[in-house]
C-alpha positions in Angstrom: -16.2 29.5 -14.9 -13.0 30.6 -16.5 -12.2 30.1 -20.2 -9.1 28.2 -20.9 -8.3 28.1 -24.6 -6.4 24.8 -24.5 -9.2 23.0 -22.7 -12.3 24.3 -24.6 -13.9 22.0 -27.1 -16.1 24.7 -28.5 -15.0 26.8 -31.5 -15.9 29.9 -29.5 -17.2 30.3 -26.0 -18.9 33.6 -26.7 -22.5 34.4 -27.4 -23.5 37.0 -30.0 -23.5 40.0 -27.6 -20.2 38.8 -26.0 -18.7 38.6 -29.5 -19.9 42.1 -30.4 -18.5 43.5 -27.1 -15.1 41.8 -27.6 -14.8 43.1 -31.2 -14.9 46.6 -29.6 -12.5 45.7 -26.8 -10.0 44.1 -29.3 -10.0 47.2 -31.5 -8.9 49.5 -28.7 -5.3 50.0 -27.7 -6.1 51.1 -24.2 -8.4 49.6 -21.5 -12.0 50.7 -22.2 -14.9 51.7 -20.0 -18.4 50.4 -20.3 -19.4 53.7 -21.9 -16.6 53.5 -24.4 -17.8 50.0 -25.5 -21.5 50.9 -25.5 -20.9 53.9 -27.7 -18.6 52.1 -30.1 -21.0 49.2 -30.7 -23.3 49.2 -33.7 -26.8 50.4 -32.8 -28.5 47.1 -33.8 -26.3 44.9 -31.5 -25.5 47.0 -28.5 -28.5 46.8 -26.3 -28.8 48.8 -23.1 -25.9 50.2 -21.1 -26.5 47.8 -18.2 -26.6 44.9 -20.6 -23.1 45.8 -21.9 -21.9 46.3 -18.3 -23.2 42.9 -17.3 -21.6 41.3 -20.4 -18.2 42.9 -19.6 -18.5 41.7 -16.0 -19.2 38.1 -17.2 -16.3 38.2 -19.6 -14.1 39.3 -16.7 -15.4 36.4 -14.6 -14.5 34.0 -17.5 -11.0 35.5 -17.6 -11.4 36.8 -21.2 -11.0 40.4 -20.2 -9.2 42.0 -17.2 -10.9 44.6 -15.0 -9.2 47.5 -13.2 -10.5 50.3 -11.2 -10.1 53.8 -12.7 -11.7 56.4 -10.5 -15.3 55.4 -9.9 -15.5 53.2 -13.0 -13.8 50.0 -14.2 -11.8 49.7 -17.4 -11.5 46.5 -19.3 -8.7 45.1 -21.5 -8.5 41.8 -23.4 -6.6 38.9 -21.8 -7.3 36.5 -24.6 -6.5 37.5 -28.2 -9.0 37.0 -31.0 -6.7 34.3 -32.5 -6.5 32.4 -29.1 -10.3 32.5 -28.8 -10.9 31.2 -32.3 
């Protein structure tokens, strides 16, 4: 299910963990890896590495971040700005 800003009736389509992950992704100037995001998140809201990985994969499925292969890992970049999401 892709997120389309102009068709969403919700104020934000993100859950708490998705919001925390996106805050890190939006802060970066370059595409980020799961490890980059996991390490940059506050200890209290980050959860396990695999949880962050799954969250980024779901955000990619929704079309909120893009995913590109970089070696053996994927790197993620925002497709939707924070303003568009709000």
